[in-house]
TORKEKOL-271500 format. One record per residue (C-alpha): z, y, x; residue in three letters. Coordinates in Angstrom, 3 decimals, padded with zeros to 6 digits. Each point is the difference from the previous one (the first is absolute). Layout:
N
ATOM,pz,py,px,residu
ATOM,Z,Y,X,ALA
...
***
This chain:
357
ATOM,pz,py,px,residu
ATOM,002.948,-013.914,027.643,MET
ATOM,-003.778,000.663,-001.100,ARG
ATOM,-001.475,001.647,003.128,THR
ATOM,-002.024,003.521,-000.510,PRO
ATOM,-003.308,000.633,-000.785,LEU
ATOM,-002.850,-000.286,001.518,PRO
ATOM,-001.870,003.923,000.750,ALA
ATOM,-002.557,-000.206,-001.871,PHE
ATOM,001.533,-001.140,-003.267,LEU
ATOM,002.090,003.155,001.440,CYS
ATOM,-003.514,001.670,-000.280,CYS
ATOM,-000.392,-001.440,-004.024,LEU
ATOM,003.243,001.271,-000.921,LEU
ATOM,-000.758,003.949,001.104,LEU
ATOM,-002.072,000.780,-002.893,PRO
ATOM,002.379,-001.343,-002.867,PHE
ATOM,002.522,002.193,001.470,THR
ATOM,-002.713,003.189,000.638,LEU
ATOM,-001.836,-000.104,-003.030,LYS
ATOM,002.641,-001.737,-002.166,ALA
ATOM,-002.944,-002.710,-001.473,GLN
ATOM,002.135,-002.073,-002.668,SER
ATOM,001.253,-003.403,001.175,LEU
ATOM,-002.004,-002.673,-001.553,ARG
ATOM,-002.869,002.064,001.263,LEU
ATOM,001.785,-000.789,003.640,PHE
ATOM,000.767,-003.611,-000.795,ALA
ATOM,-003.275,-000.774,-001.252,ASP
ATOM,-001.623,001.559,003.559,SER
ATOM,002.034,-002.509,001.782,ILE
ATOM,-001.359,-002.644,-002.219,ARG
ATOM,-003.163,000.986,001.108,THR
ATOM,000.979,000.469,002.765,ALA
ATOM,001.448,-002.945,001.102,PHE
ATOM,-001.653,-002.664,-002.113,HIS
ATOM,002.651,-000.452,-002.425,ILE
ATOM,-001.400,-001.356,-003.326,PRO
ATOM,002.837,000.287,-001.854,ALA
ATOM,002.148,002.214,000.998,LEU
ATOM,003.208,001.424,-002.407,GLY
ATOM,003.306,002.730,000.451,TYR
ATOM,003.319,000.881,-001.988,ALA
ATOM,001.789,002.629,000.070,VAL
ATOM,003.932,-000.109,-001.885,VAL
ATOM,003.561,001.111,-000.636,SER
ATOM,001.863,-002.209,-001.164,ALA
ATOM,-000.800,001.579,-004.374,ASP
ATOM,-003.961,000.650,000.989,SER
ATOM,-002.734,-000.557,001.246,ILE
ATOM,-001.743,002.844,001.309,LEU
ATOM,-002.611,-001.484,001.220,GLU
ATOM,-002.197,-003.317,-000.486,ILE
ATOM,-003.831,-000.659,000.605,GLN
ATOM,-001.535,-003.378,001.369,ILE
ATOM,-003.948,001.280,001.291,LEU
ATOM,-003.024,-002.926,001.065,GLY
ATOM,-000.709,-003.597,-000.535,ASN
ATOM,001.582,-003.207,-000.916,LYS
ATOM,-002.756,-001.952,002.636,LYS
ATOM,-002.055,002.173,002.718,ILE
ATOM,-002.976,000.585,-000.537,ASN
ATOM,000.634,-000.925,-004.843,THR
ATOM,-000.227,002.456,-002.780,PRO
ATOM,003.235,-000.918,-000.775,SER
ATOM,002.278,003.172,-000.177,PRO
ATOM,004.032,-001.210,000.489,ALA
ATOM,002.881,000.874,-001.854,THR
ATOM,003.641,001.469,-000.821,LEU
ATOM,000.354,-003.398,-001.018,GLN
ATOM,-001.447,-002.292,002.534,ASP
ATOM,001.829,-001.927,001.923,GLN
ATOM,000.908,-000.233,003.860,PHE
ATOM,000.983,-001.895,003.001,ARG
ATOM,003.344,002.091,001.306,ILE
ATOM,000.607,-002.469,002.696,GLY
ATOM,003.689,000.767,001.801,SER
ATOM,000.783,001.979,-003.071,ASN
ATOM,000.646,-002.495,-002.515,THR
ATOM,003.038,000.132,002.483,LYS
ATOM,001.997,002.478,-001.262,ALA
ATOM,-001.385,-002.466,-003.709,ILE
ATOM,002.360,-002.345,001.898,THR
ATOM,002.224,001.487,000.678,CYS
ATOM,000.462,002.238,-003.215,THR
ATOM,000.700,-003.618,-001.390,MET
ATOM,002.454,-001.450,002.333,ALA
ATOM,001.755,003.083,-000.554,ALA
ATOM,000.304,-000.705,-004.006,LEU
ATOM,000.948,-003.255,001.054,LEU
ATOM,002.441,001.338,001.848,VAL
ATOM,001.500,002.665,-001.749,GLN
ATOM,000.244,-003.142,-003.603,GLN
ATOM,002.200,-002.063,002.894,SER
ATOM,-002.653,-002.551,-000.196,LYS
ATOM,000.069,-000.193,004.200,LEU
ATOM,001.162,002.557,002.414,HIS
ATOM,-001.853,001.749,003.262,TRP
ATOM,002.264,-002.256,001.873,ASP
ATOM,-001.225,-003.094,-001.694,THR
ATOM,-000.549,-002.791,002.767,PRO
ATOM,-003.600,-002.010,-000.866,PHE
ATOM,001.407,-003.116,000.484,PHE
ATOM,002.645,000.142,-002.351,SER
ATOM,-003.205,000.263,-002.260,LEU
ATOM,-001.560,-002.705,001.875,PHE
ATOM,001.769,-002.658,002.272,PRO
ATOM,-002.209,-002.262,-000.171,ASP
ATOM,-002.694,002.358,002.006,LEU
ATOM,002.846,000.200,002.601,LYS
ATOM,-000.139,-003.509,001.588,THR
ATOM,-003.520,000.330,001.140,LYS
ATOM,000.505,003.690,000.879,SER
ATOM,000.097,002.177,003.405,HIS
ATOM,004.270,-000.028,000.227,PRO
ATOM,-001.189,003.855,001.777,ALA
ATOM,-000.258,000.726,-003.918,TYR
ATOM,002.892,-001.388,-001.859,TYR
ATOM,001.629,002.932,-000.794,ASN
ATOM,-003.029,002.012,-001.313,LEU
ATOM,001.662,002.455,-002.787,THR
ATOM,-002.730,001.361,-003.201,LEU
ATOM,000.247,003.809,001.368,LYS
ATOM,-000.442,-001.155,003.508,GLU
ATOM,-003.799,-001.665,-001.013,LEU
ATOM,000.340,003.154,-002.368,LEU
ATOM,-000.263,002.494,003.587,THR
ATOM,-001.734,-001.720,002.286,PHE
ATOM,003.289,-000.070,001.993,ARG
ATOM,-000.705,-004.159,000.804,ASN
ATOM,-001.789,-002.594,002.443,LYS
ATOM,-002.577,-001.179,-002.482,LEU
ATOM,-003.806,-001.255,001.373,VAL
ATOM,-002.446,002.793,-000.469,ARG
ATOM,-002.434,-000.653,-002.724,TYR
ATOM,-002.723,001.125,-002.041,THR
ATOM,-002.994,-001.015,-001.388,TYR
ATOM,-001.919,000.174,002.141,THR
ATOM,002.382,-003.159,002.198,ASN
ATOM,-002.009,-003.119,000.100,PRO
ATOM,002.948,-002.011,-000.091,LEU
ATOM,001.786,-002.025,-002.243,PRO
ATOM,-003.531,-000.136,-002.086,ARG
ATOM,-000.918,-000.249,-003.228,PRO
ATOM,-000.229,-003.851,-000.460,GLU
ATOM,002.668,-000.790,001.654,ASN
ATOM,002.617,002.256,-003.067,ILE
ATOM,-000.841,-002.094,-003.048,THR
ATOM,001.262,-000.356,-003.701,GLY
ATOM,-000.027,002.767,-003.099,ASN
ATOM,000.901,003.961,002.023,GLU
ATOM,003.842,000.300,-000.563,ALA
ATOM,-000.530,-003.844,002.361,ALA
ATOM,-002.213,001.985,002.533,GLN
ATOM,002.202,003.124,000.324,ARG
ATOM,002.780,-002.787,000.532,ARG
ATOM,-001.253,-001.802,002.748,GLN
ATOM,-001.566,002.868,001.183,PHE
ATOM,003.522,000.978,000.819,ALA
ATOM,001.032,-003.008,001.186,ALA
ATOM,-002.681,000.206,003.313,TRP
ATOM,001.153,003.689,000.746,LEU
ATOM,003.344,-000.840,000.456,LEU
ATOM,-001.202,-002.796,002.870,GLN
ATOM,-001.726,002.345,001.484,GLN
ATOM,002.114,000.762,003.190,PRO
ATOM,001.306,003.834,000.111,PRO
ATOM,-001.665,003.270,000.990,VAL
ATOM,001.771,000.871,003.464,SER
ATOM,-001.774,002.913,000.813,ASP
ATOM,002.104,002.942,-002.775,THR
ATOM,003.304,001.372,000.226,ASN
ATOM,000.401,002.083,-003.531,SER
ATOM,-003.466,-000.506,-002.185,LEU
ATOM,-002.234,-003.032,-000.315,ASN
ATOM,-002.627,001.322,-002.065,TYR
ATOM,-001.122,-003.435,-001.752,THR
ATOM,-000.649,-001.193,-003.552,ASN
ATOM,001.949,-002.629,000.799,SER
ATOM,003.146,000.761,-001.484,GLY
ATOM,-001.461,001.202,-003.083,TYR
ATOM,-001.188,-003.674,-000.610,VAL
ATOM,003.177,-000.974,000.301,LEU
ATOM,001.896,002.651,-001.952,ALA
ATOM,-002.262,-000.679,-003.093,GLY
ATOM,001.118,-003.330,-000.109,LEU
ATOM,003.196,001.182,-000.545,MET
ATOM,-000.389,002.785,-002.719,LEU
ATOM,-001.796,-003.720,-001.910,GLU
ATOM,003.105,-001.577,000.252,LYS
ATOM,002.664,002.122,-000.477,ALA
ATOM,-001.933,000.592,-003.185,ALA
ATOM,-001.853,-002.823,-001.255,HIS
ATOM,-002.677,001.637,-000.097,LYS
ATOM,-004.136,000.333,001.454,SER
ATOM,-000.407,003.123,002.554,TYR
ATOM,-002.109,000.995,-002.919,LEU
ATOM,001.584,-000.494,-002.628,GLN
ATOM,002.529,002.188,001.787,LEU
ATOM,-002.792,002.624,000.783,LEU
ATOM,-000.362,-000.580,-003.785,GLN
ATOM,002.770,001.095,-001.075,GLN
ATOM,000.499,003.075,002.515,LEU
ATOM,-003.445,001.333,-001.207,GLY
ATOM,001.348,-000.679,-003.940,GLN
ATOM,003.295,002.232,001.392,GLN
ATOM,-003.204,002.385,000.554,LEU
ATOM,-001.850,-000.481,-001.605,GLY
ATOM,-002.780,-000.298,002.502,ILE
ATOM,-001.724,-002.901,001.001,HIS
ATOM,-000.620,-002.139,003.178,PHE
ATOM,-001.774,-002.537,000.652,GLY
ATOM,-000.789,-002.503,002.967,LEU
ATOM,-002.341,-000.923,002.450,GLY
ATOM,-003.535,001.390,000.368,SER
ATOM,-001.061,002.428,-002.858,PRO
ATOM,-003.115,-001.590,-000.188,ASN
ATOM,000.466,-003.368,000.028,ALA
ATOM,000.832,-000.872,-003.480,THR
ATOM,-002.696,003.348,-000.636,ASP
ATOM,-002.311,000.817,001.429,SER
ATOM,-000.872,003.761,-001.541,THR
ATOM,003.213,000.525,001.738,GLN
ATOM,000.299,001.932,003.450,PRO
ATOM,-001.093,-001.671,002.736,TRP
ATOM,001.113,000.248,003.261,GLY
ATOM,-001.652,000.530,003.132,HIS
ATOM,000.213,-001.316,003.436,ASN
ATOM,000.023,001.282,003.842,GLN
ATOM,-004.186,000.092,-000.316,GLN
ATOM,000.033,001.423,-003.884,LEU
ATOM,-001.276,-003.163,-001.386,LEU
ATOM,002.016,-000.561,-003.077,PRO
ATOM,002.525,-003.139,-000.559,GLU
ATOM,-001.831,-002.434,-002.823,ALA
ATOM,002.874,-001.765,-001.957,PRO
ATOM,001.243,-002.656,000.974,ALA
ATOM,003.432,-001.877,-000.655,ASN
ATOM,002.075,000.488,003.756,ASN
ATOM,002.688,-002.016,000.049,PRO
ATOM,001.643,002.329,002.777,LYS
ATOM,000.323,002.605,-002.501,LEU
ATOM,002.088,-001.756,-001.983,ASN
ATOM,002.192,-001.278,003.211,TRP
ATOM,000.714,004.119,000.746,LEU
ATOM,000.034,000.954,-003.477,GLN
ATOM,003.884,001.723,000.435,ALA
ATOM,-001.266,001.827,002.893,ALA
ATOM,-003.563,001.080,-000.983,GLY
ATOM,-001.999,-001.113,-002.868,ASN
ATOM,001.001,002.308,-002.493,ILE
ATOM,-003.052,001.308,-001.833,HIS
ATOM,000.698,003.653,-003.114,ILE
ATOM,-002.121,002.746,-000.926,SER
ATOM,000.535,003.310,001.478,LEU
ATOM,001.753,001.353,-003.219,GLN
ATOM,002.370,-002.391,-000.135,ASP
ATOM,000.700,000.069,003.423,TYR
ATOM,000.869,003.581,-000.112,ALA
ATOM,002.212,-001.186,-002.947,ARG
ATOM,001.580,-002.054,001.621,PHE
ATOM,000.806,002.176,003.557,ILE
ATOM,001.292,002.690,-002.370,GLN
ATOM,002.267,-002.298,-001.159,PHE
ATOM,001.067,-000.392,003.641,GLN
ATOM,000.644,004.426,-000.052,LEU
ATOM,002.043,-000.547,-002.802,ARG
ATOM,002.204,-002.599,000.791,GLY
ATOM,000.087,002.126,003.614,LEU
ATOM,001.480,002.765,-002.448,ALA
ATOM,002.338,-002.015,-001.213,GLY
ATOM,-002.471,-000.004,-003.784,ARG
ATOM,-000.201,-004.151,-000.017,SER
ATOM,001.348,-001.784,-002.515,PRO
ATOM,-000.789,-003.537,001.954,LEU
ATOM,001.794,001.407,003.043,LEU
ATOM,002.411,002.444,001.125,PRO
ATOM,-001.423,002.533,002.503,ALA
ATOM,002.416,-001.622,003.343,THR
ATOM,-002.344,-003.275,-000.813,ILE
ATOM,-003.540,001.832,000.406,PHE
ATOM,001.547,002.345,002.610,GLU
ATOM,001.234,-003.944,001.885,GLN
ATOM,-003.559,-000.900,-000.251,LEU
ATOM,-001.793,003.123,001.010,HIS
ATOM,002.358,000.657,003.095,TYR
ATOM,003.117,-001.962,000.169,GLY
ATOM,-001.769,-001.017,003.861,LEU
ATOM,-001.345,001.310,002.783,PRO
ATOM,-003.495,000.624,000.121,THR
ATOM,-001.441,-003.151,-002.912,PHE
ATOM,002.951,-000.474,-002.823,ALA
ATOM,-001.180,-002.644,-003.115,TYR
ATOM,-003.991,001.082,000.185,GLY
ATOM,000.451,003.550,001.112,TRP
ATOM,-000.451,001.012,003.415,PHE
ATOM,001.319,003.510,-000.292,TRP
ATOM,000.810,002.698,002.384,LYS
ATOM,001.443,003.747,-000.734,THR
ATOM,-002.462,003.411,000.716,ASN
ATOM,001.143,002.737,002.210,ASN
ATOM,001.854,001.930,-003.781,LYS
ATOM,001.635,-003.160,-000.004,GLY
ATOM,-001.707,-001.771,-003.184,GLU
ATOM,-000.919,-003.713,000.168,HIS
ATOM,-003.079,-001.629,-000.548,ILE
ATOM,-000.122,-003.205,-000.995,SER
ATOM,-003.610,-001.827,000.358,TRP
ATOM,-002.112,-003.291,000.518,ASN
ATOM,-003.143,-000.650,000.550,THR
ATOM,-001.955,-003.381,-001.018,GLY
ATOM,-002.941,-001.929,001.620,THR
ATOM,-000.869,-003.282,-000.869,PRO
ATOM,-003.484,000.032,000.759,GLY
ATOM,-002.111,001.428,-002.341,THR
ATOM,002.205,002.787,-000.948,PHE
ATOM,002.085,002.845,001.384,VAL
ATOM,002.249,001.619,-002.557,THR
ATOM,003.577,002.530,001.476,HIS
ATOM,002.613,002.013,-001.905,VAL
ATOM,002.240,002.149,000.490,GLN
ATOM,003.327,001.351,-001.037,LEU
ATOM,002.191,003.313,000.853,ILE
ATOM,003.461,-000.112,-001.842,ARG
ATOM,000.435,003.416,000.254,GLU
ATOM,-003.630,001.379,-001.328,GLN
ATOM,-000.011,-002.191,-002.460,ASN
ATOM,-003.235,-000.828,000.771,ARG
ATOM,-002.391,-003.432,000.549,ALA
ATOM,-003.223,000.258,001.425,TYR
ATOM,-002.592,-003.326,-000.754,ILE
ATOM,-003.096,-000.922,001.638,VAL
ATOM,-002.017,-003.216,-001.445,PHE
ATOM,-002.869,-001.682,001.974,THR
ATOM,-002.026,-003.235,-000.304,ASN
ATOM,-001.108,-000.028,003.387,VAL
ATOM,001.864,-000.912,003.584,GLN
ATOM,-001.410,001.474,002.521,GLN
ATOM,000.918,001.396,003.566,ASP
ATOM,-000.111,003.427,-001.125,ASN
ATOM,001.340,-000.572,-003.201,THR
ATOM,002.917,000.549,000.276,GLU
ATOM,-000.991,003.934,002.100,ASP
ATOM,-002.333,000.150,-003.711,ALA
ATOM,003.202,-000.279,-002.265,VAL
ATOM,002.619,002.035,002.891,GLU
ATOM,-002.972,002.506,-000.779,ALA
ATOM,000.450,000.079,-003.454,VAL
ATOM,004.046,-000.200,000.129,ILE
ATOM,000.319,003.074,001.788,LYS
ATOM,-001.937,001.762,-002.268,VAL
ATOM,001.527,-001.319,-002.681,MET
ATOM,003.059,001.911,001.695,GLU
ATOM,-001.123,003.328,000.381,LYS
ATOM,-000.816,000.218,-003.179,LYS
ATOM,002.610,-000.925,-001.380,TYR
ATOM,002.881,-000.152,002.638,GLY
ATOM,003.022,001.742,-001.071,GLN
***
């Protein structure tokens, strides 16, 4: 559940209401006030992109304007994409939501903690597990201790996760990336394809491009992420991005991500040729609070709102869908500071004021 906006941000929202200034001008004023190098936003329906803009620069203190084709890391918004790929494999009967992890990887079971013996794909994708909490900042395991090619590293990392003691401070949701690491292995094993190949296959079906890792790692002209100190993150090979790829390592342009979200809206309306509406409803609302890659709630009108926020360290992205309104709101930034999410929330609220039904 997102917290209320700070008072000073509410004051910034007031001019938009009183003077009806353009959304573009408001978003740029937020970008400037919060020292965000690049900020993009989009408002979409199932069939139309109602408004889309990218403002600012790819890297701080450089004259390189960001464009709609530029790639941004979307962090945990990757999870909904992973769950979509899982749903497609379930639809093809290549695996099931209740498929146990160790039915596909029996050789890993002997050294794993007994608490994990019955883990299923559903539990891994929905935070209903007791796996250790892990993100990019965890010091262990050390990269030098996880060796081999990328596939071998992901498998070794999964084996390490399964040897860690289960968490004991949660009775319901356990917000950890670890489940998605194991789920990613399951998808690869069931499909006989790498995660990247599955991602490319989905991209071909939807007519969009997905990539993995930091956008500037292979192309320094792409947007650079910026950290808490507003320092740009230099191109580098970070093995932890590979380990956590199914949880939070996708990069994509705002234009293409808007198309992915339109695919979700069409699916919820029963208009997808790939999956029935019941599957989209399961992905978005199938379990309380967090379903398959999506947090969700109902508002005071009884409308279903599903959302997620990506915070991979140097980017913040947010998406919010309102099924009954046939609307979705997206914000991309290439910085992650303490107040970046407040800035994103302010832009979302103004988009809702302008385009909400």
